[in-house]
N, C-alpha and C positions, 0 to 999 in steps of 0.2 A: 682456770674457772672464769667464765664470762659473767657479766652483770646479771643476766637473767637467772642463771643457776645460783648465784649468790643470793638473789632475792628469794628464790624458792627455799633455800636452806634457812634463811631468816624467817620466812613464813612458818616453817615447821617448828622452829624453836619458839616463836611467839605463841603458836597454838598450844605447845606444851606448857609454856609459862601461864597462859590464860587458864588452862585446866587446873593448875595448882593454885592459881590466884583466887578462884571463886570462893574459897573458904576464908580469905583474908579480909582485912579492913579496907573500906573504899576511901581512897585518897581524893582530895580536891572535889568534894561532893557538889559544891556550888559553881565549879569552874565553867561548865557548859551553859550556865544561865547568864553569864556576863555578856553585855551587848557587843563588846569588841575586845580584842587583845592582840598583842604583838609578840614577835620573837625573831629568830634567825634560822637560816637553813644552811646546811653543809651537805654537799653531795658529790658523787662521781658520775660522770656521763660517758656515753659512748656515741660519738658523732659519726655519721655516715651520710651516704647519698642514696637516693632512690633514682636509678638511671633507666631511662627507656632508650635503647639504642636505635639508631637510624640505619636500617638494613641497607639502604641505598648508599650510605657512606662507608660501609664496611667492604672489605675485600676489593677495594680499588687501589690502583697504583698511584702513589704520590711521589713527587720529586723532592729533592733534599731541601728545597726552600719552604716546603710545607710541613716539615716535621723537624724536631730538634735533634739532629745527629750530624756529627762532623765526619763520620766514617762511612756513611751510607750514601748510595746513589738514588735509591728508591725504597719505598716502604709500602706494605700492604697491611692495614690494620684489620685484625680478626675479631677483637672483642675489647670491651672496656669494663673493668671490674672494680667496684668500690671496695675499699678495705677500711672498716671502722677502727678507731683507736680510742684510748681512754683519756679523759680529761677530768676537770673538777669544776664545781659550781659553789658560789657563795651568794647569799642574798638575805633579804629582810622579809619577814612575814607580817602581813596585816590581815586580820580576820574579823569579819562582821557577821554577827549572828542574825539570821533571818527568821528561822523557826527552830523547833526542837531538833529537827533533823537536817536542816539546810543552812549552810554558811556561804557567804561570798568572800572569796580570798583574792588578795592582790599581793603577789610575791615578786617584786622586782629583784633581779639577780644578774650576776655577771658570770658567764661560763667561758672557760678556756679549754681549747682542745685542738685537735689536728685531724684532718681527714686525708686519706690517701687514695690515689687512683692508679690502677695498673693497666697499661696499654699493651696488649699482646699483639704482636705483628710479625710478619716475615720481612726481614731486612736483606736487601741486596747490597753487598759491600763492594769495595773497589775491585776486588778480585772476581767479581761476578758470581760469588757464592751466596746462596740463599740460605738463611738460617732463621730459626724462631728466636725472637728476643722479647723481653718485657721491659718497658720503660715505666718507672715508678715516680709519681709526683706527689708531694705533700703540700697540703693547703692548711695553713694555720688560721684559726678562727678565734676571735674574742667577741663573744656575743653578749650584747646588752639586752636583757629580756624583760618584757612587761606583760606577764600573764594575768588574765582575769578569769577565775575559775569558780564553778559552783561545786561545793562539797556536800555530798549526801552521806550522813552518818547513820550507821546502823544502831541497834540497841547496845547499850553499854553492858559489858559483862565484867562486873566488879571494877577492875583497874585497867581494862582494855576495851577499845571500841573500834570496830572495823569501819572503813569508809571507802567510797569511790569518788573520784574527782574528774572533772572534765571542763573544757572551755577553749578559749582562744588566746594566742600569745603573739604579740608584736615584737619583732626582733630586729636589732640593728647590729650588723657585723662591723666592729671597729677596725678589723684588719682587711676589709674589702679593698680591692684595687680597681673598683668599677670606674672611678673618676680619673684614674691615672692614664696618661697618654703613652708613657714609655714603659714597656714591659721588660724588666731587667732579667727575667728568667727564661728568655727565649719565647717560643710560641706555644708553649704548653697552655692548658686551661688554667690560668691564674686569676682571671677576672670573674668574680661572682657578684651578683647584685647585692647592694649594701643592706637592703631591708627585705623582710619576709614576714609572712603571716602564717602561723602554725595552728593546727588543730591538735589538741592533746587529750589523752585519756589515761587515767591511772587508778591505782588502788593502794590501800595501806592500812596501818593500824595506829591508833593513838594509845599510848601507854601513860597512865597517870601515876606520878610519884608524889612524894610528900610535898615538894616545893615547886614542881614544874611538870609540864606534860611534854612527852617526847613522841614524835611521829616517825614512822618508818614507811617510806612511800616509793613505789615504782611507777614510772610514768613514761609513756611513749608519745613523742611529738612528731608530727609530719608536716613539712612545709607545703603550703598550698600554691606556691608560685614556682615557675621555672626560673631558677636563679642564675642560669648560665648566660654570661655576656658573650655573644657569638662573634667569631672571626671566621668568616666563610672561606678564607684562603687556607685555613689549617685543617688537617685531617682530625685534629683533636677536638674540634667543635662540630664539624660536619657529620661526624659519626654518632653524635648524641642528639636525639630529637627532643628529649626533656631531661632536665636534671633538677631534682628536688632534694631538700634536706630531710633527714630524719635523725632523731636523737632519743636514745634510751637513757633514762636517768634514775639512779637510786639515791634517794636523799634522806636526810635526817633533820627533822625540825625540832626546835626547842622553844617552847612557848610558856 
């Protein structure tokens, strides 16, 4: 089950809970009128890439100095496929009340994850035999995130309140190799730009309990920059005209 299906299941369960909760006592009745409050967030994320392939860089023949292979004489790349993987997120919540329905939220967080790229190509080996092969590369990421979001809250239904959220997020990749001169992993794409700016949009529910409020939120973030550091001598970079980041996150906030 991927994260989006998990969020859909949680949404159904929350709606069932809300239907039963309408007859109960309303917890934390004055909570939403406080000017500001704090908390923490725990989440799981699915990091990936949004790739636009360079058609002119595909289906060309490259020699062995232009790709990472000790057994091949030449290679012809046919496609590049991103493979998202699961990671986790921890952070701090800061919330400022603007009006009854709007909040300003600053949630600095640290996200850990890994992204994979599959390079599908035809490889000509030393026996002049041509075969289809897939090279897989993993890129680890440790993202320091600084999002500034506007949260629009719907009408409270007893102990539940739906909301939508959106804004911008500045991100620093602590695992970036952008400034390194020596590439110890060969000539694969290992160098990504260290900083990026994301646009993000999400939705969720706030659930009010006796002593705290818990939020369940799903959010999609798209990087606005091309983060690939190019090496024009390698087929792994000439085959990509743009590489952006994208992150789906399912998070739980406690405030």
